[in-house]
VONUPA-495298 format. One line per 4 residues: number of its first residue (from 1); their letters; for each residue x, y, z of C-alpha. Coordinates in steps of 0.1 Angstrom, whole numbers, plus 5000, padded with zeros to 4 digits. Layout:
! VONUPA-495298
NUM> A> X:Y:Z | ...
//
This chain:
! VONUPA-495298
1> XXXX> 4206:7929:5546 | 4163:7940:5543 | 4158:7914:5572 | 4183:7927:5588
5> XXXX> 4172:7955:5585 | 4131:7952:5597 | 4146:7927:5624 | 4166:7959:5634
9> XXXX> 4135:7980:5633 | 4111:7953:5652 | 4137:7950:5681 | 4139:7990:5680
13> XXXX> 4100:7991:5686 | 4097:7963:5709 | 4125:7983:5730 | 4105:8019:5729
17> XXXX> 4073:8004:5736 | 4091:7985:5767 | 4113:8014:5776 | 4081:8033:5782
21> XXXX> 4068:8039:5814 | 4030:8034:5826 | 4025:8049:5860 | 3998:8034:5886
25> XXXX> 3985:8050:5912 | 4001:8041:5948 | 3968:8038:5965 | 3962:8007:5948
29> XXXX> 3990:7991:5965 | 3990:7984:6006 | 4001:8008:6029 | 4020:7994:6059
33> XXXX> 4031:8018:6091 | 3998:8036:6096 | 3986:8033:6131 | 3943:8038:6120
37> XXXX> 3921:8031:6087 | 3901:8066:6101 | 3930:8091:6085 | 3909:8109:6063
41> XXXX> 3943:8115:6037 | 3958:8081:6030 | 3989:8094:6039 | 3985:8111:6071
45> XXXX> 3989:8090:6108 | 3961:8105:6128 | 3925:8099:6128 | 3906:8128:6112
49> XXXX> 3886:8129:6146 | 3916:8147:6163 | 3919:8174:6137 | 3902:8198:6161
53> XXXX> 3912:8180:6195 | 3951:8178:6187 | 3974:8206:6192 | 3984:8223:6158
57> XXXX> 4020:8218:6157 | 4012:8178:6168 | 3984:8177:6143 | 4006:8188:6109
61> XXXX> 4040:8165:6121 | 4008:8138:6119 | 4004:8146:6083 | 4044:8133:6077
65> XXXX> 4040:8099:6064 | 4076:8087:6085 | 4076:8048:6089 | 4051:8042:6057
69> XXXX> 4057:8021:6030 | 4044:8008:5999 | 4044:7967:5987 | 4041:7957:5954
73> XXXX> 4052:7934:5929 | 4065:7939:5895 | 4090:7925:5866 | 4098:7957:5853
77> XXXX> 4132:7967:5842 | 4126:8002:5853 | 4111:8012:5886 | 4104:8051:5889
81> XXXX> 4076:8075:5910 | 4060:8103:5908 | 4048:8124:5938 | 4037:8157:5952
85> XXXX> 4054:8166:5985 | 4024:8182:6011 | 4049:8208:6028 | 4076:8208:6005
89> XXXX> 4105:8206:6039 | 4137:8215:6035 | 4158:8216:6068 | 4197:8228:6075
93> XXXX> 4205:8191:6088 | 4191:8170:6072 | 4190:8153:6036 | 4160:8164:6012
97> XXXX> 4159:8126:6004 | 4150:8120:6045 | 4127:8147:6048 | 4106:8142:6013
101> XXXX> 4125:8118:5992 | 4111:8078:5989 | 4134:8050:5992 | 4133:8018:5968
105> XXXX> 4138:7979:5989 | 4138:7947:5971 | 4128:7912:5992 | 4161:7888:5989
109> XXXX> 4156:7848:5987 | 4165:7849:6020 | 4142:7868:6034 | 4161:7897:6041
113> XXXX> 4154:7930:6024 | 4184:7948:5999 | 4183:7988:5993 | 4179:7994:5953
117> XXXX> 4179:8031:5950 | 4163:8061:5970 | 4144:8087:5947 | 4157:8127:5949
121> XXXX> 4132:8154:5952 | 4139:8183:5934 | 4111:8202:5950 | 4070:8200:5955
125> XXXX> 4065:8178:5926 | 4088:8152:5916 | 4093:8127:5887 | 4122:8102:5887
129> XXXX> 4132:8067:5880 | 4145:8051:5910 | 4164:8018:5889 | 4165:8010:5852
133> XXXX> 4185:7981:5831 | 4173:7957:5854 | 4162:7918:5843 | 4128:7909:5841
137> XXXX> 4119:7890:5863 | 4096:7890:5895 | 4102:7908:5922 | 4086:7922:5959
141> XXXX> 4095:7958:5963 | 4090:7983:5994 | 4089:8021:5986 | 4094:8041:6016
145> XXXX> 4078:8074:6021 | 4091:8109:6031 | 4098:8112:6067 | 4098:8151:6072
149> XXXX> 4070:8152:6050 | 4037:8144:6036 | 4022:8132:6002 | 3996:8143:5984
153> XXXX> 3999:8118:5955 | 4023:8091:5949 | 4025:8068:5915 | 4051:8042:5906
157> XXXX> 4063:8037:5874 | 4070:8007:5854 | 4076:7994:5818 | 4043:7995:5796
161> XXXX> 4050:7952:5788 | 4058:7950:5827 | 4029:7938:5854 | 4028:7955:5886
165> XXXX> 4008:7936:5916 | 3999:7930:5952 | 4028:7921:5970 | 4025:7879:5971
169> XXXX> 4046:7873:6004 | 4034:7886:6034 | 4070:7904:6045 | 4069:7926:6067
173> XXXX> 4044:7906:6085 | 4014:7931:6097 | 3998:7915:6125 | 4007:7926:6157
177> XXXX> 4028:7950:6145 | 4054:7973:6166 | 4041:8006:6177 | 4070:8032:6183
181> XXXX> 4060:8068:6202 | 4085:8094:6205 | 4104:8128:6191 | 4121:8137:6163
185> XXXX> 4143:8109:6165 | 4120:8086:6162 | 4100:8101:6139 | 4140:8098:6114
189> XXXX> 4162:8127:6120 | 4183:8130:6106 | 4182:8099:6082 | 4201:8102:6052
193> XXXX> 4172:8084:6035 | 4139:8068:6046 | 4149:8035:6050 | 4174:8044:6074
197> XXXX> 4151:8057:6105 | 4157:8034:6128 | 4123:8023:6130 | 4119:8006:6096
201> XXXX> 4156:7997:6102 | 4140:7973:6132 | 4111:7965:6108 | 4137:7947:6078
205> XXXX> 4158:7929:6105 | 4122:7917:6125 | 4105:7910:6094 | 4076:7931:6111
209> XXXX> 4052:7958:6103 | 4061:7986:6126 | 4044:8020:6132 | 4060:8053:6137
213> XXXX> 4046:8080:6163 | 4076:8101:6160 | 4064:8139:6166 | 4095:8163:6163
217> XXXX> 4095:8186:6191 | 4062:8177:6200 | 4065:8141:6222 | 4047:8161:6253
221> XXXX> 4029:8126:6261 | 3995:8137:6245 | 3968:8116:6262 | 3948:8114:6224
225> XXXX> 3980:8096:6212 | 3980:8067:6239 | 3943:8067:6224 | 3954:8061:6191
229> XXXX> 3983:8037:6201 | 3959:8019:6224 | 3937:8011:6192 | 3967:7990:6175
233> XXXX> 3970:7955:6186 | 4006:7954:6187 | 4034:7929:6200 | 4049:7953:6213
237> XXXX> 4048:7993:6225 | 4081:8013:6223 | 4076:8045:6242 | 4106:8068:6238
241> XXXX> 4092:8105:6249 | 4117:8114:6271 | 4138:8137:6249 | 4108:8158:6245
245> XXXX> 4092:8149:6279 | 4099:8177:6307 | 4103:8164:6340 | 4070:8180:6349
249> XXXX> 4053:8161:6318 | 4065:8134:6327 | 4053:8136:6363 | 4019:8146:6353
253> XXXX> 4010:8125:6319 | 4034:8094:6320 | 4019:8071:6343 | 3981:8077:6328
257> XXXX> 3996:8075:6293 | 4008:8044:6304 | 3974:8033:6319 | 3950:8041:6288
261> XXXX> 3972:8015:6266 | 3976:7992:6295 | 3941:7993:6300 | 3934:7981:6266
265> XXXX> 3964:7960:6261 | 3967:7940:6296 | 3990:7913:6288 | 4017:7936:6260
269> XXXX> 4050:7943:6266 | 4055:7983:6270 | 4092:7994:6264 | 4104:8027:6283
273> XXXX> 4141:8042:6264 | 4160:8068:6281 | 4171:8100:6269 | 4199:8090:6250
277> XXXX> 4238:8107:6261 | 4241:8134:6236 | 4279:8143:6229 | 4272:8176:6239
281> XXXX> 4259:8164:6274 | 4298:8157:6279 | 4305:8196:6281 | 4272:8211:6285
285> XXXX> 4270:8212:6320 | 4231:8226:6319 | 4220:8198:6295 | 4239:8174:6309
289> XXXX> 4220:8181:6343 | 4187:8182:6321 | 4189:8146:6308 | 4201:8130:6342
293> XXXX> 4170:8147:6359 | 4147:8132:6333 | 4165:8097:6329 | 4159:8097:6373
297> XXXX> 4124:8106:6368 | 4118:8078:6335 | 4134:8051:6363 | 4114:8066:6394
301> XXXX> 4083:8057:6379 | 4091:8030:6357 | 4101:8017:6393 | 4066:8026:6410
305> XXXX> 4046:8007:6386 | 4071:7980:6394 | 4062:7980:6431 | 4027:7982:6417
309> XXXX> 4030:7946:6399 | 4025:7962:6366 | 4041:7933:6345 | 4056:7927:6311
313> XXXX> 4075:7964:6317 | 4114:7970:6302 | 4134:7996:6305 | 4169:8004:6282
317> XXXX> 4192:8019:6298 | 4208:8048:6271 | 4237:8045:6283 | 4255:8025:6252
321> XXXX> 4232:8038:6229 | 4255:8059:6207 | 4284:8047:6216 | 4317:8066:6227
325> XXXX> 4332:8080:6199 | 4304:8109:6195 | 4301:8103:6163 | 4265:8091:6153
329> XXXX> 4251:8124:6154 | 4246:8152:6131 | 4241:8182:6156 | 4245:8168:6191
333> XXXX> 4212:8156:6193 | 4197:8140:6155 | 4210:8107:6145 | 4228:8096:6117
337> XXXX> 4227:8073:6098 | 4254:8056:6122 | 4234:8071:6154 | 4203:8055:6134
341> XXXX> 4221:8020:6135 | 4237:8018:6170 | 4198:8029:6186 | 4187:7993:6164
345> XXXX> 4215:7977:6177 | 4207:7985:6215 | 4167:7983:6209 | 4162:7958:6183
349> XXXX> 4171:7926:6205 | 4151:7936:6233 | 4118:7942:6209 | 4127:7907:6197
353> XXXX> 4128:7888:6231 | 4097:7907:6241 | 4077:7897:6208 | 4050:7862:6217
//
């Protein structure tokens, strides 16, 4: 009886120690999805040099961590996270989990990424157990960061007896990432969780790093953004600005924006994407007319570039982007997870074919 009691005490103590969590600063692990290493804060998307150059709304949006992810490896039975949101964003058409939460994926033996669980935020300061009761074996993980908020700090919690280390598998491939530029939809509006933003879906399907330079309501072809994009040794550039850019802005800036990128990357494929055919365009005649005008302008400038013998430029029609059932948006404009998947279904094969 005494022996059994001692064994019980030992097992209890081992379990208790094992169950305690130790938090590790996420800055110790690789960060994917950032265009520049010269950002002052780790989880921001613009270099510090643009702070007093970019328009204030654009600069503030650049502080959102859209498209970024932390890669790590651990044998922990539990994975948790502590984080402090930068803005504590809350919107009436997007989940808090998508806007300021986290999303954990695990690399499978076949090279695919599988969703584990999300970390749902409760406010500005958060501490959440993402998954527990796992078998203690070494696994590779990717933790997606908030889409519509930034981070002041982030720590990853694992068992006190577990190890956490640098990833051993270089997936997604980081060499020659795909760079996306665009609007609120591209930034991730309104995915239910970070992993469902279409740039993140495409990254997992291609197993290649994707850089998200989506800026909600502010994809106005600002030329300093083109210069940031041009600094990336990308495999493909995806330019999806039409939902924000007016006809006048496209005529004024589109070719110059493109030339800044093309000047440094004369052979890299560049993909232009039309304005989506939003569900309410079937009823709102003014919006339908504006979408047609913008898409006609995009095609006009694209054809002008083709006539000037520009190589490796591709135009994707938005005709079949959202399907025919009108079910792919939350508000007639911003994509649900279904819309994000349909976008990825359309665009991903084109990117895959363009990558050399």
